[in-house]
C-alpha positions in Angstrom: -49.9 -48.4 -55.0 -52.5 -46.4 -55.9 -54.0 -45.9 -59.3 -54.9 -42.1 -60.5 -57.4 -41.7 -63.5 -56.1 -39.3 -65.8 -56.9 -35.4 -66.0 -55.9 -32.1 -65.8 -54.7 -30.0 -63.3 -53.0 -26.5 -62.6 -49.0 -26.8 -62.0 -46.6 -24.5 -60.3 -47.9 -21.7 -57.6 -47.9 -18.4 -57.3 -45.3 -16.5 -55.3 -46.4 -17.3 -51.5 -44.4 -14.5 -49.7 -47.5 -12.7 -48.7 -49.0 -15.8 -47.1 -48.5 -17.2 -43.4 -45.8 -19.3 -42.9 -44.9 -18.3 -46.5 -41.4 -18.1 -46.3 -38.9 -15.4 -47.7 -38.6 -17.4 -51.1 -40.3 -16.0 -54.2 -40.4 -19.4 -56.3 -39.9 -17.7 -59.6 -39.3 -21.5 -61.3 -42.4 -22.8 -59.9 -43.8 -20.1 -62.4 -45.8 -19.3 -64.7 -48.8 -21.4 -63.2 -49.7 -23.4 -66.5 -52.2 -26.3 -67.1 -51.0 -29.8 -67.3 -52.4 -32.8 -68.8 -51.3 -36.4 -67.3 -52.4 -39.8 -68.6 -53.6 -42.4 -66.1 -51.1 -44.5 -63.8 -50.2 -46.3 -60.7 -48.2 -44.6 -57.8 -46.4 -46.0 -54.3 -48.5 -45.3 -51.5 -45.3 -44.2 -49.8 -41.5 -43.8 -50.6 -39.7 -46.7 -51.0 -38.5 -47.6 -47.6 -35.1 -49.3 -46.3 -36.7 -52.8 -46.1 -37.9 -52.3 -49.7 -34.5 -51.0 -50.9 -32.7 -54.2 -49.1 -34.6 -56.8 -50.5 -33.6 -55.2 -54.1 -29.7 -55.2 -52.7 -30.0 -58.8 -51.5 -31.3 -59.8 -55.0 -29.1 -58.1 -57.2 -25.8 -57.3 -55.3 -26.4 -53.7 -55.9 -23.8 -51.1 -54.8 -24.8 -47.3 -54.4 -22.7 -44.7 -55.3 -22.3 -43.8 -51.5 -20.4 -47.0 -51.4 -18.5 -46.5 -54.3 -15.1 -45.0 -54.1 -15.3 -41.7 -56.1 -13.2 -41.3 -59.3 -10.1 -39.2 -59.4 -11.3 -37.8 -62.9 -14.3 -36.3 -61.2 -12.4 -34.3 -58.8 -9.6 -33.3 -60.1 -7.0 -31.9 -57.6 -8.8 -33.6 -54.7 -6.3 -35.5 -52.4 -6.0 -39.1 -52.7 -6.9 -39.3 -49.0 -10.2 -37.6 -49.2 -11.3 -39.9 -52.2 -13.1 -42.6 -50.2 -16.8 -43.8 -50.5 -19.5 -41.1 -48.3 -22.3 -39.0 -48.5 -23.8 -35.8 -47.3 -25.1 -35.5 -44.2 -26.8 -33.0 -42.0 -24.8 -32.1 -39.0 -26.6 -29.9 -36.7 -24.4 -27.2 -35.4 -24.4 -26.4 -31.8 -25.1 -22.8 -32.0 -26.8 -20.1 -34.4 -25.1 -19.4 -37.7 -25.7 -17.6 -40.6 -28.2 -19.1 -43.0 -26.2 -17.9 -45.8 -23.9 -20.8 -44.8 -25.1 -23.8 -45.7 -21.3 -25.7 -45.2 -22.0 -24.6 -41.6 -24.5 -27.9 -41.4 -23.7 -29.9 -44.6 -20.9 -32.2 -44.2 -19.3 -35.2 -46.7 -19.0 -38.0 -44.3 -16.6 -41.2 -45.0 -19.0 -44.3 -44.9 -22.1 -42.4 -44.8 -24.3 -44.7 -47.2 -27.9 -46.1 -47.4 -27.3 -48.5 -44.5 -25.3 -46.0 -42.3 -27.3 -42.7 -43.1 -25.6 -40.5 -40.9 -21.9 -42.0 -41.1 -20.1 -45.2 -40.4 -21.8 -45.6 -36.8 -25.4 -45.3 -37.2 -27.4 -47.6 -38.7 -30.9 -48.7 -40.0 -31.6 -51.6 -37.7 -34.6 -51.0 -36.7 -35.8 -48.6 -39.3 -37.0 -50.9 -41.6 -40.4 -48.3 -42.3 -38.3 -45.1 -42.8 -37.6 -44.0 -46.3 -34.6 -45.3 -47.5 -31.6 -42.3 -48.0 -28.2 -41.8 -49.1 -29.7 -42.6 -52.5 -28.2 -40.8 -55.8 -30.4 -40.5 -58.6 -28.6 -43.3 -60.5 -30.0 -45.8 -57.2 -33.4 -44.9 -57.5 -33.1 -45.6 -60.9 -31.9 -48.7 -60.5 -34.4 -49.7 -58.0 -37.3 -48.6 -60.0 -35.9 -50.9 -62.9 -35.9 -53.5 -60.5 -39.2 -53.1 -59.3 -40.8 -53.1 -63.0 -41.8 -49.4 -62.0 -40.1 -46.1 -63.2 -39.2 -42.9 -61.3 -42.8 -40.2 -61.7 -42.1 -36.8 -64.0 -42.4 -33.9 -62.5 -46.0 -33.2 -63.6 -47.1 -36.9 -62.3 -45.8 -36.0 -59.3 -47.4 -32.5 -58.6 -50.8 -34.2 -60.0 -50.3 -36.8 -57.0 -49.5 -34.7 -54.5 -52.1 -32.2 -54.7 -55.0 -35.0 -54.1 -57.4 -33.4 -56.6 -56.3 -29.9 -54.6 -55.9 -27.7 -57.2 -54.3 -24.1 -56.5 -53.6 -24.9 -53.1 -50.3 -24.1 -50.7 -50.0 -27.4 -49.6 -51.1 -31.0 -50.4 -54.1 -30.7 -47.8 -54.8 -27.0 -48.2 -53.8 -23.6 -47.7 -53.2 -23.7 -43.9 -49.5 -25.3 -42.6 -51.0 -26.9 -39.5 -54.8 -27.0 -39.3 -55.8 -26.9 -36.0 -53.0 -26.6 -34.7 -52.4 -30.3 -36.1 -48.7 -31.1 -37.9 -49.9 -32.5 -41.4 -45.9 -33.3 -42.5 -42.7 -33.6 -40.7 -40.7 -30.1 -40.8 -38.3 -28.4 -39.2 -39.7 -26.3 -35.9 -37.5 -24.4 -33.5 -34.3 -22.4 -34.5 -33.1 -23.6 -37.9 -30.8 -25.2 -38.0 -29.3 -25.8 -34.5 -32.5 -26.6 -32.6 -35.4 -28.2 -33.7 -38.3 -28.6 -31.0 -39.8 -31.6 -32.5 -43.6 -29.9 -32.3 -44.3 -32.4 -35.0 -43.0 -35.2 -32.9 -39.5 -36.0 -34.7 -36.3 -34.8 -35.0 -34.8 -36.0 -38.5 -36.8 -39.1 -40.1 -40.1 -40.5 -39.3 -41.6 -43.5 -40.5 -43.7 -43.3 -44.0 -46.9 -42.7 -43.1 -46.4 -40.9 -40.0 -48.7 -38.3 -41.0 -52.1 -38.0 -42.6 -52.6 -39.1 -46.3 -53.4 -36.9 -48.6 -57.0 -36.8 -50.9 -55.6 -40.1 -53.2 -54.2 -41.5 -50.0 -51.2 -40.7 -50.7 -48.5 -40.3 -47.9 -45.4 -38.1 -47.3 -46.0 -35.9 -50.5 -44.8 -33.0 -48.1 -41.8 -32.8 -45.5 -39.9 -35.9 -44.4 -37.6 -36.7 -47.3 -37.4 -35.2 -50.8 -38.2 -37.2 -53.9 -36.3 -37.5 -57.0 -38.6 -37.4 -60.2 -37.2 -38.1 -63.8 -37.0 -34.7 -64.9 -33.6 -32.5 -65.7 -34.0 -29.3 -63.9 -34.3 -25.6 -65.6 -35.8 -22.8 -64.3 -37.5 -22.0 -67.5 -38.9 -25.1 -68.2 -42.7 -23.8 -67.3 -42.4 -20.9 -69.5 -41.6 -23.1 -72.6 -44.5 -24.9 -71.8 -46.7 -21.8 -71.7 -45.4 -20.5 -74.7 -46.9 -23.2 -77.1 -50.3 -21.9 -76.0 -51.6 -25.0 -75.4 -52.3 -27.4 -72.2 -49.2 -29.4 -71.5 -49.8 -33.0 -73.0 -48.3 -35.1 -70.1 -44.6 -33.4 -70.3 -41.8 -35.4 -69.8 -39.4 -32.6 -68.6 -36.5 -30.5 -70.9 -33.8 -32.1 -72.8 -31.2 -30.9 -70.7 -30.5 -28.8 -67.6 -29.6 -25.4 -66.2 -29.1 -23.9 -63.0 -28.1 -20.4 -63.4 -26.9 -20.8 -59.6 -24.5 -23.3 -60.6 -23.5 -22.8 -64.3 -22.6 -26.5 -65.8 -23.6 -28.5 -62.8 -26.4 -30.6 -64.5 -29.8 -31.1 -61.8 -32.5 -33.5 -61.3 -35.4 -32.0 -60.1 -36.7 -33.2 -56.9 -39.7 -32.4 -54.9 -41.8 -32.4 -51.6 -39.3 -31.0 -49.3 -37.7 -32.8 -46.1 -37.6 -32.8 -42.5 -35.2 -29.7 -42.9 -37.5 -27.5 -44.7 -38.8 -24.5 -42.3 -40.5 -21.3 -43.3 -36.9 -19.8 -41.8 -34.7 -21.1 -44.5 -37.1 -23.4 -46.6 -40.7 -23.9 -47.7 -40.7 -25.8 -50.6 -42.5 -28.3 -48.6 -45.4 -26.2 -50.3 -46.7 -28.4 -53.1 -45.8 -26.3 -56.1 -42.4 -25.8 -54.8 -39.3 -27.3 -56.4 -36.1 -28.4 -55.5 -32.8 -29.7 -57.5 -30.0 -31.6 -56.8 -27.1 -33.0 -58.6 -27.7 -36.6 -59.8 -24.6 -38.4 -58.1 -25.0 -37.0 -55.2 -26.8 -38.7 -52.0 -27.8 -37.1 -48.8 -29.7 -38.0 -45.7 -33.1 -36.2 -46.5 -33.4 -37.6 -49.8 -35.5 -40.2 -51.4 -37.7 -41.3 -54.0 -41.3 -43.0 -54.8 -42.0 -45.3 -58.0 -45.1 -44.6 -60.2 -46.0 -47.6 -62.6 -48.0 -47.2 -65.9 -51.0 -48.8 -66.5 -49.9 -52.0 -67.6 -47.4 -52.1 -65.0 -47.3 -54.0 -61.3 -50.4 -53.7 -59.6 -50.6 -54.4 -55.9 -53.7 -56.5 -55.1 -54.7 -54.0 -52.4 -54.3 -51.0 -54.1 -57.6 -48.3 -54.0 -58.6 -46.5 -57.3 -59.3 -43.0 -56.9 
């Protein structure tokens, strides 16, 4: 882990659409940009890996949500034959499709779980250092409690991700690929059907395959989304600004609201994934926000842990 001292920073981002590679999203839920103070804490250098999650499962016998049979009460009207364990998997179309049709590339796959992230015929054997995926929010929380850690707040995550660089588009500066060098695992080519692998990867990369940020943290952009502890509300930043003071170690709102999917509670996800591209999703930008339904796992969402100052300390940690 890396120790981050307490400090202040500007959280959120301006409308990126006028920037090169800024994409087509205004990122309205990432405004107003506001001043935030966080307390000192420890943060994992990388996302939790398959090997680390396997150690947790061996020690506890934990069964992830994707490995459990869905409850009929949670899916009224669903056919019993469809109530089988599984998870959501990115399935590459064979030809161009409308970017307004995400069901063209997302499928519920029976048998998909953290051991078989793309379905029952896939495996994590030989992928110990890949970030664990197909973990729902509760799965991530269970791991953090076993490890004596916790999930970061959204404010802690962004403070760490910025690496000391305030008001920048990316965790490394304002250029997507400075000097032609790819700094994160993202999608190049024609989304979603053809990835040219210009960054060297199609799909997930092992952790720390790309340069660390200014705090020595890896993969704070791209590769896999990361769960954080905050409930999602698009108006939460405005609530913080309305107080007229620097937001002191904010822990997130008490409830969730997503106007695009009323009635479905969401947790915040941060960092973007290997599927992000300026053609569709530019949320690898460090101030951008994502969200996900807490009981749902996919093959591009993982997590990393943090700990309070009195929490566990890796003897090989570096202090920033």
